matplotlib code that plots the C-alpha trace (Angstrom):
import matplotlib.pyplot as plt

x = [26.4, 26.8, 29.1, 25.6, 23.8, 26.8, 27.1, 23.4, 24.5, 27.1, 24.9, 21.1, 19.9, 18.8, 22.4, 22.3, 21.1, 18.9, 16.5, 16.7, 14.5, 12.0, 13.5, 11.6, 10.0, 13.6, 15.1, 18.4, 19.9, 21.4, 25.2, 24.4, 22.1, 22.6, 21.8, 23.1, 24.1, 27.5, 30.0, 33.2, 36.3, 38.4, 42.2, 44.9, 47.8, 51.1, 54.6, 56.1, 59.1, 60.5, 58.3, 59.4, 57.2, 59.2, 58.8, 60.3, 63.5, 63.6, 66.4, 62.7, 59.5, 56.1, 55.4, 52.4, 53.2, 50.9, 51.5, 55.0, 55.8, 56.6, 54.2, 54.5, 51.9, 51.0, 48.7, 45.4, 46.0, 49.1, 46.9, 44.2, 46.0, 47.4, 43.6, 42.2, 44.7, 44.4, 40.4, 41.6, 43.6, 40.1, 38.4, 40.5, 40.6, 36.8, 36.9, 34.0, 36.5, 37.4, 41.0, 41.3, 41.1, 44.6, 45.2, 45.4, 45.0, 41.1, 40.4, 36.9, 34.0, 32.1, 35.3, 34.2, 31.3, 32.8, 33.2, 36.4, 35.9, 32.6, 33.9, 37.4, 36.4, 37.8, 37.9, 37.8, 39.7, 39.5, 38.2, 34.6, 35.0, 35.1, 33.8, 34.5, 32.8, 33.3, 34.9, 32.3, 35.7, 36.6, 40.1, 41.9, 45.2, 46.8, 49.4, 52.1, 51.0, 55.0, 56.9, 59.4, 62.2, 60.8, 58.8, 62.6, 65.4, 68.1, 70.1, 72.7, 72.5, 75.7, 75.3, 78.0, 79.5, 78.8, 81.5, 80.0, 82.6, 82.9, 85.5, 84.3, 85.3, 84.0, 85.2, 85.9, 87.9, 89.6, 87.5, 85.8, 82.2, 79.9, 77.0, 76.3, 72.9, 70.1, 67.0, 64.6, 62.6, 59.9, 60.3, 59.1, 56.5, 55.2, 51.0, 49.4, 45.4, 43.5, 40.0, 37.8, 34.1, 32.1, 29.3, 26.1, 26.7, 25.4, 26.3, 28.5, 30.7, 31.9, 32.4, 34.9, 36.1, 37.4, 39.0, 41.5, 42.7, 44.7, 47.2, 50.2, 52.7, 52.5, 55.0, 58.4, 60.3, 57.8, 58.6, 61.9, 61.0, 58.1, 55.5, 55.5, 51.8, 49.8, 46.2, 43.5, 40.3, 39.6, 35.9, 33.3, 30.7, 27.1, 25.9, 23.8, 26.6, 30.1, 32.3, 34.8, 37.0, 40.5, 43.6, 44.7, 42.3, 43.0, 47.0, 46.7, 44.2, 46.4, 49.4, 52.6, 51.6, 51.7, 50.9, 49.4, 46.8, 45.9, 45.4, 43.0, 40.6, 40.4, 39.9, 36.7, 35.6, 35.4, 33.9, 31.7, 30.3, 28.3, 25.8, 25.2, 25.9, 29.2, 31.1, 33.3, 36.9, 37.6, 33.9, 35.0, 38.1, 36.8, 34.5, 37.4, 38.9, 35.0, 35.5, 38.8, 38.0, 34.6, 36.0, 32.3, 30.4, 33.5, 32.8, 29.4, 29.7, 31.6, 29.5, 26.9, 28.9, 30.3, 26.2, 25.1, 28.3, 26.4, 23.6, 25.3, 26.6, 23.4, 21.9, 24.6, 25.8, 22.7, 19.0, 16.1, 15.8, 19.1, 20.2, 23.7, 23.1, 25.9, 29.3, 30.1, 28.6, 27.0, 23.6, 20.7, 19.7, 23.6, 25.5, 28.6, 31.8, 32.0, 28.4, 29.4, 31.7, 31.0]
y = [-5.2, -2.8, -2.5, -2.3, -4.9, -7.1, -7.1, -7.8, -10.5, -12.0, -10.7, -10.6, -7.2, -8.6, -8.3, -5.1, -1.8, 0.1, 2.3, 4.6, 4.3, 6.1, 6.3, 8.6, 10.8, 11.7, 8.8, 7.5, 6.7, 3.7, 4.3, 5.6, 2.3, -0.4, -4.0, -7.4, -7.5, -8.0, -8.8, -10.3, -10.1, -12.9, -12.0, -13.6, -11.3, -12.2, -10.7, -10.1, -7.5, -6.6, -6.0, -4.6, -5.4, -2.6, -3.0, -1.1, -3.2, -1.7, -5.1, -7.1, -8.3, -7.7, -12.1, -13.9, -17.2, -19.4, -23.3, -22.9, -21.4, -17.9, -16.2, -12.8, -10.2, -7.2, -5.6, -4.3, -0.5, -0.9, -2.2, 0.3, 2.7, 2.5, 1.2, 4.3, 6.5, 4.9, 5.6, 9.7, 9.1, 7.8, 10.2, 13.1, 11.9, 11.8, 15.6, 14.3, 15.3, 18.6, 19.8, 21.5, 17.8, 16.4, 12.8, 12.9, 16.7, 17.6, 20.9, 20.5, 18.2, 19.4, 17.8, 15.3, 14.5, 12.2, 8.3, 8.1, 9.3, 7.4, 4.3, 4.2, 6.6, 9.6, 12.6, 16.1, 18.5, 22.1, 24.8, 24.6, 21.6, 17.8, 15.2, 12.0, 9.1, 4.9, 3.4, 0.7, -0.9, -3.2, -4.9, -7.8, -8.4, -10.4, -13.8, -15.3, -18.3, -19.5, -19.5, -16.4, -17.9, -18.8, -16.2, -13.8, -13.0, -10.7, -8.2, -5.9, -2.9, 0.8, 4.5, 4.5, 7.8, 10.1, 7.7, 4.8, 3.4, 3.3, 6.3, 9.7, 12.1, 15.3, 17.0, 13.6, 12.9, 9.1, 8.4, 4.7, 5.2, 3.4, 3.5, -0.1, -1.4, -4.8, -4.8, -7.7, -7.9, -10.6, -12.5, -12.4, -15.3, -15.5, -15.6, -12.9, -14.1, -11.6, -10.1, -7.1, -6.5, -4.3, -2.5, -0.9, -2.6, -0.8, -2.0, 1.3, 0.5, -2.8, -1.7, 1.3, -0.8, -4.0, -0.4, 0.1, -3.5, -2.4, -0.7, -2.1, -0.9, -2.0, -1.6, 0.6, 1.8, 1.4, 4.8, 3.4, -0.3, 0.1, -3.0, -5.6, -6.7, -8.4, -8.3, -11.4, -12.3, -15.4, -15.3, -13.1, -14.1, -12.4, -13.2, -11.8, -13.0, -12.7, -15.6, -16.3, -17.0, -15.4, -16.1, -17.1, -19.7, -21.5, -21.5, -22.7, -25.8, -26.2, -27.0, -28.0, -28.1, -24.5, -24.9, -21.8, -24.2, -26.2, -23.2, -20.9, -24.2, -24.2, -20.9, -20.8, -23.7, -22.6, -19.4, -20.5, -22.8, -20.1, -19.7, -17.6, -16.0, -16.9, -16.0, -17.3, -15.7, -16.0, -14.3, -11.6, -11.0, -11.3, -8.3, -6.0, -6.4, -5.6, -2.8, -1.1, -1.7, 0.4, 4.2, 5.3, 3.1, 3.1, 7.2, 7.0, 4.3, 6.4, 9.3, 8.0, 6.9, 10.5, 11.5, 8.7, 9.7, 13.5, 11.9, 10.3, 13.3, 15.4, 13.4, 13.1, 16.5, 18.1, 18.5, 19.9, 22.7, 23.7, 23.0, 21.1, 17.2, 16.0, 17.7, 18.7, 22.2, 20.9, 21.9, 19.7, 23.5, 24.3, 22.6, 20.6, 22.3, 19.4, 19.6, 24.0, 22.6, 19.6]
z = [0.9, 3.4, 6.8, 8.9, 6.9, 6.5, 10.5, 11.0, 8.7, 11.3, 14.1, 15.0, 15.3, 18.8, 20.3, 19.8, 21.4, 18.3, 19.6, 22.3, 25.5, 27.4, 31.3, 33.5, 30.1, 28.7, 26.1, 27.1, 23.9, 23.0, 23.6, 26.9, 27.4, 30.1, 29.6, 29.8, 26.0, 25.2, 22.3, 23.2, 21.1, 21.0, 19.8, 19.1, 19.1, 17.7, 17.7, 14.1, 14.7, 18.1, 20.7, 24.6, 27.3, 30.0, 33.9, 35.6, 36.0, 32.0, 31.3, 32.1, 30.7, 33.1, 34.1, 35.2, 37.3, 36.5, 37.9, 38.0, 34.9, 34.0, 31.1, 29.8, 30.6, 28.8, 30.8, 29.7, 29.3, 27.2, 24.8, 24.7, 24.7, 21.2, 19.8, 21.6, 20.5, 15.9, 17.0, 17.5, 14.9, 13.0, 14.1, 13.1, 9.2, 9.4, 11.2, 14.3, 17.3, 17.2, 16.6, 20.2, 21.3, 23.2, 23.7, 28.1, 27.8, 27.2, 29.4, 28.3, 29.1, 25.3, 23.7, 25.1, 22.3, 19.8, 19.2, 20.9, 24.0, 24.0, 23.2, 24.8, 28.2, 28.7, 31.1, 31.4, 34.0, 34.3, 36.3, 37.2, 34.8, 35.5, 33.4, 33.1, 30.9, 31.0, 29.6, 26.8, 25.7, 28.1, 27.6, 29.7, 30.0, 27.5, 28.5, 25.8, 25.1, 25.5, 28.6, 28.6, 28.4, 25.3, 24.2, 25.1, 24.3, 25.7, 22.9, 24.8, 22.9, 22.6, 21.7, 19.0, 19.0, 15.2, 13.3, 14.0, 17.4, 20.8, 21.3, 22.1, 19.2, 21.6, 24.5, 26.0, 23.0, 23.3, 26.1, 25.9, 26.1, 28.9, 27.3, 27.2, 28.1, 27.7, 26.7, 26.6, 23.7, 23.2, 20.4, 16.4, 16.9, 20.1, 20.5, 22.7, 23.9, 24.8, 24.8, 24.6, 25.3, 24.3, 26.5, 24.6, 22.0, 18.5, 14.9, 14.7, 17.9, 17.4, 13.5, 14.9, 17.4, 14.8, 12.7, 15.9, 15.5, 12.2, 14.7, 14.8, 17.0, 20.7, 23.6, 24.4, 21.8, 19.6, 17.2, 16.5, 16.3, 14.1, 13.3, 15.7, 16.6, 14.0, 15.4, 14.5, 16.0, 16.5, 17.7, 18.5, 21.0, 21.6, 25.0, 27.8, 30.1, 31.1, 30.3, 33.7, 31.1, 30.4, 29.8, 32.6, 32.8, 29.7, 30.3, 33.4, 32.4, 29.2, 32.1, 30.2, 27.0, 24.7, 21.7, 20.6, 18.1, 21.0, 23.6, 20.8, 20.7, 24.7, 24.6, 22.5, 23.3, 27.0, 26.5, 23.8, 26.2, 28.2, 25.6, 23.2, 19.5, 18.2, 15.2, 13.6, 13.5, 9.8, 9.0, 11.5, 9.6, 6.4, 7.7, 8.9, 5.1, 4.1, 5.8, 5.1, 1.2, 1.9, 2.3, 1.8, 4.0, 6.9, 5.9, 7.1, 9.9, 11.2, 11.0, 12.3, 15.1, 16.2, 15.9, 18.7, 20.3, 20.8, 21.4, 24.4, 25.8, 25.7, 28.1, 30.1, 30.4, 29.8, 29.8, 28.5, 31.1, 30.6, 33.8, 33.9, 34.3, 36.4, 36.5, 33.0, 31.2, 28.4, 28.4, 26.6, 24.5, 23.2, 20.9, 22.0, 20.1, 17.8, 16.6, 15.9, 14.2, 11.9]

ax = plt.figure().add_subplot(projection="3d")
ax.plot(x, y, z, "-o")
ax.set_aspect("equal")
plt.show()
């Protein structure tokens, strides 16, 4: 069964935008449409290695106080930035993004005609060419189920000399290094609840978002600490509502009970109560596995999404009469750079 068919088996077509829409004699492509359809991924993110959730005070972690208890709060951007980079790596692997594209350094609006820019949002700032794309993937903050005192440990580090001691061997030979510092780590086994809402959902954009959840390195010092987060989809809700259910509301309702299994059950039950088509997490995880194990289907999916992203870009930054639309330079009659290179 193809990846698209497997997605349709789990989520009926009525929950996806599948066709162009005619608006004022123009054809609006699926990714550029906005209605009440949403696909929400409910996630359990578990630390599997040292995780540093650094704030302004480098010796502390970001906190959220609920009912008098401090929990670890991971801002949405800390999740999203890593998964956007994972999406960029996927786009590069399949050759659907210009080699001139640089993360957070986009200097030409034509470079935005790619899946990662359209799904995760992006901007280009250069002389006479300022453009922006709002994100279709709306990230929520993550909150730990465990309290800060249960989820963290403070470790003292030092900067040893080449000889492996605290004694200087260079110009300050014989002196004792004053290089002790502390880092607050999130312990292995800490569980975070978090969700991502996908607007203007298509089968391809959902699959792409699931692919980016294979990222495993988050937080400060990730190039040194290595893999530290395991992402698991615990539920998917295709709905026309926006459930006011967040990790905050779940932890506030749980009170002093800090059992991850109970938190997950409450999270999903409160979300499902708002109506829609719910898919159990085990089935979504099976879909993620199927995507990983189907390289041919994965390539086709990314190529189809790339074409949809180009259509979005042409609609927003080009026009049939060749005049500028919005603030971009792209014309409907001039192919974006990625199209010329494809």
